[in-house]
N, C-alpha and C positions, 0 to 999 in steps of 0.2 A: 557547598563547601567553600569556606572563605580561604583565600590565599594569604600566605604570610606576607607581611610588609617587607618591601625591599629596604636596603640601607638608606637609599636616597629618600624614600618616603618617610622613614623614621626621622631622618635628619630634618626634612622639611617640616614635619609635625612638631619637632622639638623647637624649631625656630618660630613657628606660629604661636606656640605656647607663650613665648616671651615677647612677641611683637606687640607693641602697645602696652607693655607690662607696667607694673606699678612703679618701677624704679627707673631713673633716668639713664642708667648705664645699659639696660637690657637691649635697647635698640641700636646701640653703637656697633658699627661694623667690626671695629677692632676687638670688641668684647666677644662677638659671635665667633670671629675667627680664632680667638684665644681658646674658647671653649671647645671648638672643633679640634684644634690642635691637642688640647688636653686629652680628649677622648682617644685620639689616635695614638698618643704616647702611652696612655694606659694600656691600650690593646697590645702595642708592641712590647712593652716592658713585662707584660704578663708571661712572656716566653723567655725572659732572662733566666739564667740559672738560679736555683733556689738559694745558693750560698751568697748571692748578690742582693737578696731581699732587703737587707739593712745597709747595703752599700750603694752601688750605682743606681739600682732600681729606686730606692727611697729618695736619693738625691735628685734624680731627674724628674720624678713625680712631684716632689716639693717645688722644684723650679718651675715646672709647667703650670702647676696650680697657682703659683705666685703671679703669673702673667695676668690672668683674668681677675684674680682677687685684688691686685693693685689698681687695675682699671676701675673696678667697682668702688673701691675705697676712695680713689682719687676723685671720681665723679661726685662723690658725696661731700667733698671739701668745698669751702666757700669761695674759692677764687680759681681763676684760670692758671695762675702761677702755681698754686698747690697741686692742681690737677696735672699740670705738665710735669711736676716733680715725680708724681706717682707713675706717670707714663714712662718717664726715664727708668724708673725701677722695673716696670714691666718689660721694657726693652732689654735691660740688663739680665733679667731672668730668662728671657727668650734666648739671649746669646749663651747663657749657661746651659740651656737645653741643647742648643746646637753643639756646644763643646762636649757635652755628655754623650750625644749621639756619635760624635767622632770617636770618643773613647770606646763606646760599645762596639763600633765597627772594628777598631784595632784589636779588641779582645775577642773578636769573632762571635759576639753575642747576636749580631745582626749583620746583614749584608747591605751593600750599597743599594741594591734594588729595593730593599725594605725601607731604607731611609730616604731615598730620592724624593718621594712625594713630600715627606716631612720637611726636608730642607727647602723645597720649593715653597711650601706653605709658610715656613719660618721666614724666608726671605721676603715674601709678600707682606706678611704681618709686620716685620721690621720696618719696611718702607712706609706702610700705613701709619705705624706708630710715630715714626719720624715726621711725616707730613702733619699729623695731628698735633704733635708737640710744636712744630713750627707755626701752625695756625694759632694755637693758644698763645704762644709767645708774641706773635704779631698783634693779636687782639689786646693783649695786656699792655703792649707798648703804645697802642693808639688811644 
């Protein structure tokens, strides 16, 4: 009898599928973290009230999707300056997610215990995006 895969095993498998992928953005740590955050937000918002499906649920999901999508699109641009501009947009979308999570807490859709890990991951991703932006800007200036 084969045992079911753990969440950690599935996450590792998903990362291996894109490691060395066809596209230049797939191996970026910020992209991997963005997709991890996206999955967590989708799981959390699945429990929001039905009447919020077209409100906060939709808004937070669009914002979290935008993080990774902007990283991917920016990586496909022709210059570090363009890429940095898309990374700024990713960071802005990340901050939108954080704000939406605060709203969800205030409306008692989620508890602080449910969002604590997400806030931690968001903070780390924000730091990494900022560092990446600064690296690209420094390279463009030299």
